Wavefront OBJ file of the C-alpha trace (Angstrom):
o trace
v -72.072 -50.180 -54.785
v -73.385 -52.771 -57.234
v -71.487 -55.961 -58.162
v -71.376 -58.568 -60.933
v -69.335 -61.733 -60.355
v -68.441 -64.753 -62.465
v -65.961 -67.612 -62.142
v -64.402 -68.765 -65.427
v -62.630 -72.127 -65.654
v -59.877 -72.149 -68.287
v -57.697 -75.249 -68.546
v -58.372 -76.113 -64.924
v -57.569 -72.655 -63.542
v -60.377 -70.605 -61.992
v -60.423 -66.903 -62.859
v -62.811 -64.602 -61.021
v -64.293 -61.722 -62.997
v -65.807 -58.891 -60.965
v -67.430 -55.645 -62.062
v -68.572 -52.931 -59.696
v -70.444 -49.664 -60.036
v -69.296 -46.929 -57.638
v -71.421 -43.835 -57.118
v -69.032 -41.062 -56.118
v -69.794 -37.441 -55.358
v -68.738 -36.001 -58.710
v -68.597 -39.019 -61.034
v -69.796 -42.589 -61.484
v -67.211 -45.314 -61.970
v -67.432 -48.804 -63.482
v -64.473 -51.053 -62.676
v -63.952 -54.563 -64.033
v -61.211 -56.784 -62.648
v -59.924 -60.287 -63.304
v -58.474 -62.218 -60.356
v -56.214 -65.258 -60.250
v -55.616 -66.794 -56.823
v -56.996 -63.649 -55.209
v -54.656 -61.253 -57.041
v -55.714 -58.767 -59.719
v -54.169 -59.700 -63.069
v -56.149 -57.291 -65.271
v -58.417 -54.287 -64.717
v -60.423 -51.743 -66.632
v -61.957 -48.514 -65.318
v -64.494 -46.233 -66.988
v -65.517 -42.885 -65.499
v -68.885 -41.283 -66.284
v -70.140 -37.787 -65.602
v -73.079 -37.358 -63.254
v -74.855 -35.823 -66.251
v -74.614 -39.143 -68.097
v -78.064 -40.697 -67.888
v -77.033 -44.121 -69.165
v -78.427 -47.135 -67.346
v -75.640 -48.164 -64.953
v -76.734 -51.802 -65.153
v -76.129 -51.774 -68.916
v -72.745 -50.080 -68.401
v -71.784 -52.754 -65.887
v -72.964 -55.594 -68.089
v -71.067 -54.231 -71.100
v -67.856 -53.809 -69.090
v -68.259 -57.268 -67.531
v -68.722 -58.922 -70.925
v -65.623 -57.164 -72.268
v -63.600 -58.448 -69.312
v -64.731 -62.018 -69.933
v -64.033 -61.644 -73.666
v -60.566 -60.295 -72.872
v -59.828 -63.305 -70.674
v -60.976 -65.779 -73.312
v -59.034 -63.952 -76.036
v -55.814 -64.184 -74.020
v -56.320 -67.925 -73.767
v -57.476 -68.514 -77.320
v -56.262 -71.901 -78.494
v -52.753 -71.286 -79.866
v -51.042 -74.235 -78.213
v -49.395 -72.110 -75.487
v -49.995 -72.398 -71.750
v -49.947 -69.095 -69.896
v -49.898 -68.365 -66.181
v -50.737 -64.673 -66.083
v -50.097 -64.350 -62.352
v -46.567 -65.727 -62.706
v -45.893 -63.588 -65.766
v -47.065 -60.477 -63.924
v -44.837 -61.325 -60.957
v -41.812 -61.826 -63.221
v -42.448 -58.481 -64.893
v -42.933 -56.599 -61.600
v -39.795 -58.156 -60.059
v -37.843 -57.281 -63.205
v -39.099 -53.687 -63.108
v -38.209 -53.361 -59.416
v -34.676 -54.570 -60.095
v -33.975 -51.947 -62.756
v -35.764 -49.108 -60.996
v -36.954 -45.956 -62.696
v -35.220 -46.680 -65.989
v -38.253 -48.630 -67.221
v -41.637 -46.896 -67.346
v -43.739 -49.805 -68.539
v -43.450 -53.412 -69.653
v -46.199 -55.411 -71.290
v -46.773 -58.696 -73.041
v -49.418 -58.763 -75.745
v -50.698 -60.887 -78.597
v -49.311 -59.914 -81.978
v -52.385 -61.137 -83.822
v -54.901 -58.844 -82.123
v -53.048 -56.596 -79.647
v -54.679 -58.153 -76.575
v -52.728 -57.371 -73.407
v -51.610 -60.479 -71.505
v -49.572 -59.190 -68.577
v -47.534 -56.165 -67.628
v -46.403 -53.375 -65.383
v -48.037 -49.961 -65.792
v -49.778 -51.268 -68.934
v -50.214 -48.784 -71.751
v -52.189 -49.570 -74.906
v -50.036 -47.052 -76.821
v -47.334 -49.670 -77.374
v -49.698 -52.298 -78.727
v -51.284 -49.751 -81.057
v -47.847 -48.706 -82.333
v -46.839 -52.321 -82.813
v -49.996 -53.265 -84.714
v -49.685 -50.240 -87.010
v -45.988 -50.736 -87.722
v -46.318 -54.508 -88.064
v -48.775 -54.086 -90.934
v -46.725 -51.269 -92.494
v -43.550 -53.347 -92.183
v -45.193 -56.283 -93.930
v -46.713 -54.174 -96.699
v -43.585 -52.151 -97.452
v -41.313 -55.177 -97.752
v -43.960 -57.630 -99.010
v -43.339 -59.993 -96.097
v -45.467 -62.893 -94.927
v -46.414 -63.371 -91.259
v -43.699 -66.023 -90.966
v -41.008 -63.771 -92.455
v -42.016 -60.840 -90.249
v -41.871 -63.049 -87.161
v -38.114 -63.581 -87.655
v -36.958 -60.205 -86.311
v -35.790 -59.994 -82.684
v -36.863 -56.458 -81.840
v -37.424 -52.971 -83.193
v -37.045 -49.732 -81.286
v -38.080 -46.130 -81.737
v -36.401 -43.111 -80.196
v -39.425 -41.041 -79.262
v -37.209 -38.244 -77.931
v -33.705 -37.691 -76.556
v -34.954 -39.303 -73.369
v -37.547 -41.960 -74.197
v -37.216 -45.106 -76.296
v -39.990 -47.557 -77.129
v -38.753 -51.084 -77.757
v -40.972 -53.863 -79.095
v -39.561 -57.374 -78.982
v -40.673 -60.529 -80.709
v -40.954 -63.897 -78.939
v -40.178 -66.127 -81.888
v -42.461 -69.044 -82.706
v -45.253 -67.569 -80.582
v -48.067 -65.042 -81.011
v -46.550 -62.962 -78.218
v -44.606 -59.697 -78.264
v -43.154 -57.600 -75.456
v -42.844 -53.829 -75.230
v -40.798 -51.513 -73.020
v -40.764 -47.770 -72.589
v -37.346 -46.891 -71.206
v -35.565 -43.755 -70.083
v -32.402 -43.840 -72.200
v -30.617 -41.427 -69.868
v -31.170 -43.572 -66.786
v -30.809 -46.921 -68.516
v -28.375 -47.015 -71.433
v -29.909 -48.453 -74.596
v -26.785 -50.471 -75.423
v -26.695 -52.129 -72.010
v -30.425 -52.757 -72.176
v -30.296 -54.431 -75.607
v -27.181 -56.500 -74.963
v -27.671 -57.586 -71.349
v -31.037 -56.752 -69.802
v -33.412 -57.509 -72.674
v -32.019 -61.017 -73.466
v -32.273 -61.952 -69.788
v -35.896 -60.813 -69.660
v -36.809 -62.790 -72.789
v -35.150 -65.887 -71.320
v -37.181 -65.542 -68.093
v -40.455 -65.133 -69.972
v -39.812 -68.056 -72.315
v -39.321 -70.356 -69.337
v -42.854 -69.526 -68.194
v -44.487 -69.934 -71.605
v -45.111 -73.604 -72.190
v -46.084 -75.204 -75.473
l 1 2 3 4 5 6 7 8 9 10 11 12 13 14 15 16 17 18 19 20 21 22 23 24 25 26 27 28 29 30 31 32 33 34 35 36 37 38 39 40 41 42 43 44 45 46 47 48 49 50 51 52 53 54 55 56 57 58 59 60 61 62 63 64 65 66 67 68 69 70 71 72 73 74 75 76 77 78 79 80 81 82 83 84 85 86 87 88 89 90 91 92 93 94 95 96 97 98 99 100 101 102 103 104 105 106 107 108 109 110 111 112 113 114 115 116 117 118 119 120 121 122 123 124 125 126 127 128 129 130 131 132 133 134 135 136 137 138 139 140 141 142 143 144 145 146 147 148 149 150 151 152 153 154 155 156 157 158 159 160 161 162 163 164 165 166 167 168 169 170 171 172 173 174 175 176 177 178 179 180 181 182 183 184 185 186 187 188 189 190 191 192 193 194 195 196 197 198 199 200 201 202 203 204 205 206 207
């Protein structure tokens, strides 16, 4: 096992970035993780075939740099203070409360799709949001400010699954949920559960 480690100080909070190379029997694995107060708040894993002759040191360095860039992008200067550990804990507690009806929850930046915090994070939602956001603006000739006024949009992916993407007004942050509509009624979610979640998150996001 090989390791790369860096401590990054952002607004007085120390984040530890660690990348490791693991030589397993059938594959090689490069894992990068970001820690806050000893807890993992973000991770990335890449798996490589044993036939891949790439220099593992270069693979590690590339993954490590991407992790550091991700961290700095999350905290790009937009006038908002974020505590990722607290946001993650809020999201996990919220997911636990509503059980299997929610498959994933994630917070991400609307401007570039960067994931901030979440449960069972899935880049599919951010990709959908970014694509539809641009299409929405183009089709209705809306400015960024006008587009930012909507509360949420949702897509019924099937009879069972619904993807909801919500907008935290006056911020660069959006939230996405993948819910099981049969286990968690969409009406109840939109009218009771979703507003409560937004209220909890807004309390943690300080300007």
